[in-house]
C-alpha positions as a Python dict, from the first residue, in 0.01 Angstrom:
ca = {
    (1, 'M'): (0, 0, 0),
    (2, 'G'): (1, 92, -392),
    (3, 'V'): (-110, -80, -747),
    (4, 'R'): (14, -403, -774),
    (5, 'D'): (298, -428, -1120),
    (6, 'L'): (122, -606, -1344),
    (7, 'N'): (505, -661, -1524),
    (8, 'A'): (601, -802, -1186),
    (9, 'G'): (666, -1200, -1171),
    (10, 'T'): (533, -1235, -1524),
    (11, 'K'): (751, -1533, -1517),
    (12, 'S'): (619, -1728, -1262),
    (13, 'R'): (203, -1710, -1455),
    (14, 'T'): (22, -1950, -1536),
    (15, 'K'): (-110, -2121, -1890),
    (16, 'F'): (-440, -2011, -1723),
    (17, 'G'): (-408, -1699, -1636),
    (18, 'M'): (-220, -1627, -2037),
    (19, 'A'): (-558, -1800, -2157),
    (20, 'L'): (-730, -1552, -1991),
    (21, 'E'): (-463, -1282, -2061),
    (22, 'L'): (-567, -1378, -2428),
    (23, 'S'): (-917, -1452, -2391),
    (24, 'A'): (-1004, -1127, -2286),
    (25, 'K'): (-766, -950, -2549),
    (26, 'E'): (-952, -1136, -2805),
    (27, 'I'): (-1305, -1013, -2660),
    (28, 'L'): (-1165, -605, -2661),
    (29, 'A'): (-1056, -654, -2992),
    (30, 'H'): (-1415, -853, -3130),
    (31, 'V'): (-1601, -482, -2954),
    (32, 'K'): (-1320, -297, -3164),
    (33, 'G'): (-1383, -457, -3486),
    (34, 'D'): (-1077, -588, -3522),
    (35, 'V'): (-1172, -868, -3624),
    (36, 'R'): (-1504, -1148, -3552),
    (37, 'L'): (-1526, -1354, -3369),
    (38, 'P'): (-1884, -1687, -3376),
    (39, 'T'): (-2190, -1580, -3174),
    (40, 'R'): (-2491, -1692, -3139),
    (41, 'R'): (-2791, -1537, -2943),
    (42, 'I'): (-3049, -1747, -2798),
    (43, 'V'): (-3394, -1577, -2706),
    (44, 'L'): (-3674, -1835, -2457),
    (45, 'P'): (-3996, -1723, -2472),
    (46, 'D'): (-4090, -1506, -2079),
    (47, 'E'): (-4304, -1816, -1945),
    (48, 'V'): (-4378, -2118, -2160),
    (49, 'D'): (-4782, -2285, -2077),
    (50, 'V'): (-4608, -2628, -1975),
    (51, 'K'): (-5054, -2676, -2004),
    (52, 'R'): (-4979, -2632, -2329),
    (53, 'V'): (-4675, -2854, -2391),
    (54, 'R'): (-4848, -3101, -2246),
    (55, 'T'): (-5165, -3122, -2460),
    (56, 'E'): (-5003, -3050, -2764),
    (57, 'A'): (-4779, -3323, -2686),
    (58, 'G'): (-5166, -3516, -2583),
    (59, 'M'): (-5065, -3643, -2289),
    (60, 'S'): (-5184, -3639, -1975),
    (61, 'Q'): (-5065, -3493, -1583),
    (62, 'A'): (-4967, -3819, -1525),
    (63, 'E'): (-4807, -3956, -1820),
    (64, 'F'): (-4619, -3609, -1840),
    (65, 'A'): (-4452, -3564, -1532),
    (66, 'P'): (-4260, -3950, -1484),
    (67, 'R'): (-4088, -3873, -1879),
    (68, 'F'): (-4052, -3493, -1784),
    (69, 'A'): (-3896, -3509, -1487),
    (70, 'S'): (-3784, -3199, -1380),
    (71, 'I'): (-4067, -3069, -1490),
    (72, 'R'): (-4312, -3154, -1133),
    (73, 'E'): (-4649, -3003, -1011),
    (74, 'R'): (-4454, -2719, -849),
    (75, 'Y'): (-4373, -2524, -1144),
    (76, 'R'): (-4744, -2490, -1224),
    (77, 'S'): (-4852, -2368, -940),
    (78, 'G'): (-4566, -2127, -946),
    (79, 'S'): (-4317, -2242, -643),
    (80, 'R'): (-3952, -2192, -793),
    (81, 'N'): (-3796, -2338, -453),
    (82, 'G'): (-3424, -2318, -549),
    (83, 'E'): (-3471, -2409, -923),
    (84, 'N'): (-3310, -2193, -1189),
    (85, 'P'): (-3608, -2048, -1380),
    (86, 'T'): (-3404, -2032, -1750),
    (87, 'Q'): (-3336, -2371, -1718),
    (88, 'R'): (-3675, -2509, -1675),
    (89, 'R'): (-3758, -2197, -1942),
    (90, 'A'): (-3524, -2369, -2207),
    (91, 'Y'): (-3555, -2732, -2148),
    (92, 'L'): (-3991, -2687, -2160),
    (93, 'A'): (-3908, -2541, -2480),
    (94, 'V'): (-3671, -2782, -2585),
    (95, 'I'): (-3993, -3003, -2502),
    (96, 'A'): (-4211, -2800, -2694),
    (97, 'K'): (-4028, -2775, -3020),
    (98, 'N'): (-3926, -3199, -3036),
    (99, 'R'): (-4026, -3345, -2683),
    (100, 'E'): (-3930, -3724, -2859),
    (101, 'V'): (-3563, -3621, -2860),
    (102, 'V'): (-3579, -3513, -2506),
    (103, 'L'): (-3790, -3848, -2411),
    (104, 'D'): (-3480, -3982, -2649),
    (105, 'A'): (-3258, -3826, -2455),
    (106, 'L'): (-3355, -3901, -2078),
    (107, 'A'): (-3364, -4282, -2165),
    (108, 'S'): (-3026, -4354, -2245),
}
């Protein structure tokens, strides 16, 4: 078996396949510097001090836990149990920055 001829069967290409190819070409052009694509850099802290976030919010553990349902006592104990640490850090960073927005979003 040899390498598949990429030009063979071009009539049966899907919209998804063509969009994927176009995206790959666009990325390559961006990397080469031929085009400039919009980018956004997101920097998350390596660790988020849950106790600090909670105390700065002026909340007890009993008040904090039910309001921010995905943050549980197991986080403080170091248990990961399949949780995504990056998502958890991002969520805590948002709570630390503007907990009222999170509370409003969770209430709706």
